[in-house]
Legacy VTK file of the C-alpha trace (Angstrom):
# vtk DataFile Version 3.0
C-alpha trace
ASCII
DATASET POLYDATA
POINTS 189 float
65.265 31.482 -29.868
64.655 32.052 -26.152
62.047 34.704 -26.975
60.289 32.314 -29.362
60.174 29.621 -26.685
58.839 32.074 -24.082
56.137 33.378 -26.415
55.050 29.909 -27.554
55.870 27.257 -24.938
55.981 23.856 -26.559
56.663 25.307 -30.030
58.934 23.145 -32.120
61.912 25.217 -33.182
63.190 23.821 -36.475
64.599 26.234 -39.027
66.219 25.372 -42.340
69.120 27.655 -43.140
70.527 27.676 -46.671
73.956 29.131 -45.908
75.564 28.557 -42.530
79.246 28.132 -41.758
80.168 25.520 -39.160
83.477 25.522 -37.288
85.019 22.733 -35.230
88.147 23.410 -33.163
89.805 20.411 -31.538
92.811 19.961 -29.286
95.440 17.657 -30.809
96.149 14.471 -28.797
93.904 15.627 -25.978
93.264 12.243 -24.328
96.886 11.343 -23.463
97.592 14.916 -22.366
94.488 15.047 -20.174
95.393 11.718 -18.542
98.507 13.342 -17.030
96.582 16.237 -15.449
94.610 16.627 -12.252
90.869 17.225 -12.729
91.305 20.836 -11.557
94.134 21.483 -14.026
92.170 19.958 -16.876
89.030 21.990 -16.239
91.080 25.166 -15.666
92.858 24.718 -19.027
89.663 23.953 -20.928
87.830 26.834 -19.261
90.606 29.266 -20.166
90.644 28.171 -23.802
86.892 27.874 -24.324
86.198 31.188 -22.558
88.593 32.877 -24.986
86.880 31.101 -27.890
83.475 32.268 -26.600
84.669 35.875 -26.707
86.220 35.509 -30.172
83.193 33.825 -31.720
80.829 36.370 -30.159
83.018 39.203 -31.490
82.610 37.793 -35.014
78.852 37.234 -34.692
78.998 33.440 -34.420
76.695 31.315 -32.303
78.408 28.859 -29.968
76.644 25.535 -30.387
78.437 23.368 -27.837
81.609 21.857 -26.534
82.064 18.119 -26.905
84.915 17.077 -24.632
87.896 18.948 -26.069
86.065 20.055 -29.231
84.462 23.470 -29.663
81.634 23.935 -32.161
80.131 27.206 -33.381
78.196 28.453 -36.397
78.023 31.635 -38.417
74.789 32.738 -40.050
72.364 31.451 -37.397
69.940 32.064 -35.835
69.937 35.227 -37.958
71.292 34.720 -41.468
73.881 37.052 -42.950
76.006 37.251 -46.082
79.341 37.413 -44.240
79.130 34.255 -42.130
81.864 32.345 -43.983
84.353 35.201 -43.738
83.362 35.897 -40.125
83.947 32.242 -39.233
87.349 32.059 -40.937
88.462 35.262 -39.206
87.323 33.887 -35.839
89.271 30.681 -36.546
92.448 32.621 -37.307
92.067 34.531 -34.047
91.492 31.243 -32.180
94.766 29.894 -33.579
96.543 33.167 -32.694
95.225 32.907 -29.125
96.542 29.341 -28.862
99.961 30.347 -30.247
100.281 33.134 -27.653
99.143 30.742 -24.939
101.734 28.200 -26.130
104.543 30.777 -25.953
103.501 31.694 -22.414
103.354 28.051 -21.308
106.698 27.227 -22.890
108.315 30.222 -21.128
107.162 28.538 -17.891
108.659 25.195 -19.034
105.187 23.745 -19.533
103.737 21.964 -22.539
100.918 23.688 -24.379
98.161 22.233 -26.481
97.972 22.438 -30.272
94.741 23.168 -32.096
93.227 21.922 -35.366
90.298 23.748 -36.960
87.909 22.738 -39.735
85.227 24.826 -41.438
82.494 24.113 -43.993
79.618 26.173 -45.386
76.240 24.859 -46.480
72.661 24.081 -45.530
71.706 23.049 -41.985
68.650 22.452 -39.888
68.807 24.347 -36.602
66.493 23.795 -33.702
65.854 23.030 -30.086
65.479 19.521 -28.723
64.696 18.118 -25.311
62.402 18.861 -22.400
65.033 19.373 -19.703
68.403 20.929 -20.417
67.185 21.580 -23.940
69.777 22.805 -26.370
69.917 24.746 -29.608
71.725 22.510 -32.096
72.386 22.043 -35.814
72.118 18.996 -38.050
72.921 18.067 -41.606
75.658 17.108 -43.984
77.316 20.508 -43.538
77.998 19.644 -39.892
79.520 16.298 -40.890
81.764 17.854 -43.530
82.931 20.568 -41.095
83.862 17.824 -38.640
85.814 16.028 -41.379
87.576 19.288 -42.280
88.768 19.460 -38.670
89.821 15.795 -38.608
91.939 16.254 -41.765
93.411 19.570 -40.683
96.976 19.932 -39.508
97.945 21.331 -36.099
98.025 25.146 -36.067
96.046 25.272 -39.344
92.522 26.244 -40.356
91.252 23.760 -42.947
88.348 25.140 -44.982
86.273 23.413 -47.622
86.077 24.526 -51.225
82.562 25.902 -50.602
83.766 28.043 -47.708
86.658 29.263 -49.831
84.360 30.167 -52.715
82.123 32.222 -50.440
84.987 34.010 -48.644
87.951 33.888 -51.055
88.365 37.603 -51.555
88.698 38.189 -47.818
91.023 35.353 -46.783
94.595 34.558 -47.731
94.431 30.817 -48.396
96.908 28.152 -49.423
95.585 25.320 -51.587
96.224 21.899 -50.002
95.063 19.867 -52.945
92.347 17.285 -52.891
91.864 15.558 -49.528
89.905 12.360 -49.065
87.393 12.582 -46.236
85.551 9.783 -44.477
82.211 8.828 -46.075
82.554 11.572 -48.685
85.520 10.700 -50.863
87.769 13.371 -52.396
LINES 1 190
189 0 1 2 3 4 5 6 7 8 9 10 11 12 13 14 15 16 17 18 19 20 21 22 23 24 25 26 27 28 29 30 31 32 33 34 35 36 37 38 39 40 41 42 43 44 45 46 47 48 49 50 51 52 53 54 55 56 57 58 59 60 61 62 63 64 65 66 67 68 69 70 71 72 73 74 75 76 77 78 79 80 81 82 83 84 85 86 87 88 89 90 91 92 93 94 95 96 97 98 99 100 101 102 103 104 105 106 107 108 109 110 111 112 113 114 115 116 117 118 119 120 121 122 123 124 125 126 127 128 129 130 131 132 133 134 135 136 137 138 139 140 141 142 143 144 145 146 147 148 149 150 151 152 153 154 155 156 157 158 159 160 161 162 163 164 165 166 167 168 169 170 171 172 173 174 175 176 177 178 179 180 181 182 183 184 185 186 187 188
């Protein structure tokens, strides 16, 4: 993307991608927990967690899209498409949860509270592109992003909640437990 922008300044970057897997990871009850911390503690905690997530997502070939407060968003299958993006994303999510569990054990051994994580994943079509003139950012849009966000919102702490589509694309690689039908905001069951 950076090379495209350098070669053609002012080019509109807008790519439609037929199969991308979006992941949202969110800290459970972040706001009340953050209210009891100093600014330095809060940023140190978030930096530690999100730096680990950056390494894990990069290891699995995902593209970090952004952090939104205490939420971490990444995508598999962009900007270069691949056939393994759903599996890669689920494996990254499992490693993110494993990181948080180890971090929790360490914090609890120091008589400190640790944060819990919820993760949601969905696979589908997105538009990816760059917007803005200053501090421009590579971002993704579409219903797939919304459904991935809803998968996170309906997930349970310490779990990775994947949609049926993600399961269908990656089912032979992931050991999944069926939750049953879940109703999600603006989508229904």
